[in-house]
N, C-alpha and C positions, 0 to 999 in steps of 0.2 A: 635840391628836390632830391639832387644824390647824395647828401650828407643828413634830409630828412634818415633817407635810407642806413646809413652807413650808420648812423644813429639807432635806428632802432634792431635795429643789428648785434650793435654792442650790446642793447637792454638786454635781447634776448639772452641774447652770451650771456651778461650776469646774472640774467632771471634762472637759466639753468645750470649752471656752477655756481651759482648758492644753492639749491634744492639736490644738488650729484655733494654736496658739502652739509645740510642737514639731513640730508636720508644717511651717508657715513657719518654723522659725525653725533647727533643728539636722538634717531630715530631708531626707536627696532624695535622688529615686529615679532611681537609672540611664537613663541615655537610649537608645531605640531605636540612634539611631544617629551618631557620633562620626568626627572625621576618622582617617583614613588616616595612616599615615606619606609610600604611598602618592601622598596625593591633596595633601598637606601640601608633598612633597616637588615635581608637576607644578605644582602652586600658583603656590610660590612660590620657592623652592628652581633649579629649572628656568628658571625668570623673572626670576631673580635680580633679584628686588623685595627682599627682605631685606640684600645685598651688602655695603650699607653698617653695618650691626649685626653682620653673623653675624662671627661667629668670637670666641673669650675674648679672646684679646691683648687688647686694648680693657677689658678687665676690670681687666687687671693680672697677672691670677689664672697661679700656675702650678708646678710640679714643688715649690715649697717656700716658695710658700703656708701658713702659719698655717689649721689647720681652721673654725676659723670664717669663715673667704675664703670656703674651699670649697664648707662646706656651705651656708653662704650661696648661691652662686652656685646646686652645684642645687636646694635650694630654686627660689629664684628660675625653674630650666630650670621646672620645670612648673607656675608659677601656669598657665604655655602651655593645662595640660590639667584642672584644679580646681577645682573649685568654694568659695568662703570666702566669709567674710560681711568679711574684711580680706585687701587685695594690698597687697604690700612693693617694687615693683621689679618684673620680670618679664626674660629672657634668654629668645630665642626656640632651640626644641627643633628646630634644624639639625643636621641628619646632619656636620656638622663640630662644631659644638659637641657634642657625645654623646661625637665620636672625642677633644674635647677634652681632654675631664674627665675620660674614657678611662684616656690614659694622664697626667694629674693625678694622681687615687688612684691607678692604680699605682706610678705612681714615691713618691707622699708619703710623706715619713721621720715629716710631723703629723701625722699622724690617730694619737690614743692609742689608740687601741679598736682593735686588730688583728680582734676581731668589726667591728667597726664599717665596717670600712674592706674586709672580708669585707663587708658586707653592701649595700656602696653600690656595693662592684664589679657584685655582682648584678644591686641596681638599675639600676647602667647598661646591661649585657648584657644584660635583657632592652629597658631601649632604642635600643641597638643591634638587636633586629630588631626594632622600633616595633610592641613591647608595650606598648602605654599600660596594658594594661584598672586593673593598679594603683597608677597615678598618683596616684592618692586617697591608697593609704598609704603608697604612698614618698613621696610631700610630706609626711607624719603621721611617716611613720618619722625624715624629716631635720629637723623639725621639735622633736619627742620630741626631739632632739640639742644642737638649739641653745636648749630649754627655752624656748620657742614656747606662752605664751598664751594671744593673739593669732590668729584669722585659719585656724581646724583647721580644715584642709579635710572639704569631708561630700561629696563626690560627686566626677561625672568633667564636664562642660561635655556638651553634647550637638554636634554640629558645626557646627551654624547658633552655637551661642553661641559655639564654639572661631575662629570664621571670624569675627567677630564684635569677638572679644580681640586676637586680632593684626588686623584693619586697623585696632585703636583703640590698642595700644602701643609695637606698632611698625613700620605705615604708617605714620601719620598721627601720632603720636608721631616718630618721625625725620622728616617732614615737621614736625613746631613748631621742632625743633629746628635745624636750614635755619632755618629762618628767622629 
């Protein structure tokens, strides 16, 4: 009987530990407040804080780019908005970048699947309307097209987290490149 009690206690402890690990590693509650596109524009675009790194011309992507390059650019654009354990690269979600990627995807003959192209255009249309409420799902759709294995999005950044991300990746990162 005593062994059964110890076994039950051990299983209960294991269940609690599993729940804690899941909640800290895989689960992420949606933030109460996110950075709106209007706030982003007022804070960064209208002040020209991102002027030097705005525009996809510097990435080399255009309407003749391979699907992999186009997906990589869109993937990196989502990093500003999402929570993930790993992120490689980031491109600001500026009005200009969104307009440019829309033009590139729309004119591309290199996107293999018509269904994928249609879905990418739908994602960009949401972004053009300032709707990033599904940016984590957008990220994971693109990530799956890229056969991603690490860095799956687990939710959206809060307003404060996104402002910190922008500061670290685009403002300070730009400053470090200039030195």
